[in-house]
N, C-alpha and C positions, 0 to 999 in steps of 0.2 A: 685259660688257653683255648677258649671256645672258638676264637677266630681261626686258629690253626686247625682245629678239628673240623670246622665248617669247610675249610679249604680242602682237607683230606676227603671229606664227604663229597664235595663237588667233583673231585678227581675220580671218584668211584672206589676209593679205598674202603676196606672194611674197618669200622671203628668199634672198639669195645671199650666201655667205660666201667671201671671197677670201683664201686662205692664201698669203701671199707667198713664204715659204721654209719648208723643212723643217729648216733648221739644218745643222749640221755634225757632229752626233752628240756623243759625249763625255758630259759631265755634263748637257747639255741634252736628251739622249734620242736614241735611234736614229731616224733619219729615217723609216724604214718604220713603226716603232711610232707615231711622232707623226702620220703620215698616217692610220693606223688609228684613233687617238684622235680626230682631227679629224673623220673620217668618222662615227664613232659619235655625237659631240656634235652634228654637223649633222643627223644622222638624228633625234635626240631633239627637235630644233627644227623638223623638217620643212623643212629648208633645203637648197638646192642648194650643194654645195661645189665651188669652183673652185681647184684646186691649181696654182699657178704654178711652185713649186719653183725660184724664182730663186736663184742662188748667194748665200748669205748674205755672203760676202766682198765681193760687189759692192753690198751694201746698207749699207755703212758710211757712205755719204754719198749725197745725192740724185743721180740721174743722168737724163739725157735718155732713155737706153735703157729704164730701169725705168719712167719716167713714160709712155713710149710704150706699154709692155706694159700698164700699168694703164689708160691711156686706151682702148686697144683693147677690153679686157674690159668696162670701164664702158660704152662705146658699144654693145657687144653686148647687155648686160643692159638698158640704158636705164632706170636707176632714177629714182625721184622723189626719193629721199633717199640720202645716203651717210654712213655713220659711219666714222670713221677714228681712228687714234691721235692723241693730242694732241701738238702741237709742244713742249709742256712736259713732257719726259720725259727721264729719266736714260739711257735705252737708246738708243744712237746709231742702231740699226736702226729703232726705232720713230719716231725723229725723221725719218729719211730717208723712211720709208713715209708719214708724215704729210705732208711737203712734196710728195712726188710724187703722192700721192692727191689732195691739195687742188688741185694744178695740173691733174691729169688730169680732175678733176670740175668744172672751171671753168664748165661749162654746166649743171650740176645745180642745181636750185632750192634744195635743202636739204642743207647739209653740217654735220655736228656732230662734235665731238671727244669721244671717250669716255675715261673714267678707267681707268687700269691700276693696280691696287693696288700691284703690285710696283715700279713705276718712275715714276709720275706725280710731278712736282715740286710744290713749294708754289706755283709760278707758275700752276698750273692753277686757273682761277677759274670754278667752275661757275655757269652762269646758266640752266640748264634741268634739270629733274628728271622722271624717269618713275617713277610709283608701280608698284612690282613686288611689292607685298605678296602678291598671289595667285600670283606666279610665282617667288618665291625658291627654292622647292623644285626647280623645273625648272632654275633657274640652277645650283644646287648639283649636281643630277644631271648636267648638261652638263659641269661642271668635273670631276666625279668620273671621267669617261671619260679624262681626261688623267693616267693613272697614272704616266707618266714624270716628272711634275711634282708628284706627290702629297705628297712630303716637304717641300715648301716651305711656309713659314709662311703666306703669303698664299693658299694653296690650301685651308686648313682651313675647314671649314663655319662654325665659330664666328667666325672672323675675317671671313668673307664676310658673315655675318648682322650682325655688329657694324657694319661700314662701311655696309651698306645701311640699317640702323636709324638710324645717325648722319645719313646723307644725307637720310632721310625727315624727321628733326627739323630739320636745318639748312635744308632746302628748304621747310619749313612746308607740307608736302604735305597734311596732314590731321590729324584728332584720334585716329587709331587708336594704341593702346598698342603694338601689334605691327607698326606700319607699317614698310615697307621701300621704298627707292628707289635708283635709279642716277642718277649725276650726269653732265652733259654741258656742254660749252661750245659755244655756237652760233658757227659760222664764217659761215654764210649761211642765212637762213630766209625765203624768199619763199612766201607762202601765197596 
């Protein structure tokens, strides 16, 4: 959802990114390298990065402990809107983060689930779209910082552009031939 964050950034919104874990290394990348990648991407978005580095082995299922950690940081930030993983995800850590974040953000007026190209299931039903046509290059720039993940199919610029273009068309965002969008599912939206 880097395009949406880039759009928020240009509007002058304060952006906070919470990195829940740095993983365990191996094929997913060295934790220190992943921290540096996340810092570079956050800087590109003019966002404040909060690194929890919660042990990934404790994120295989939702827990009261992790929910409390998230609630504390959400209360400190005091956001108007929270974006989190969708509960419709193949990745068990993403599912656990989604549930804990949703519970931790129970007092936040707006909570949206974002799409993860690599692991969102067909159960993800987008009902909100953000036009990122003018921000697609910034999204790709942010993702390019994640060099430990660069060999993965879903990290390729043409795949990112393809999904964003498809989401623009499916969401009926507008008439632009080069239109790009990101998809979300609204959990809660009080305006």
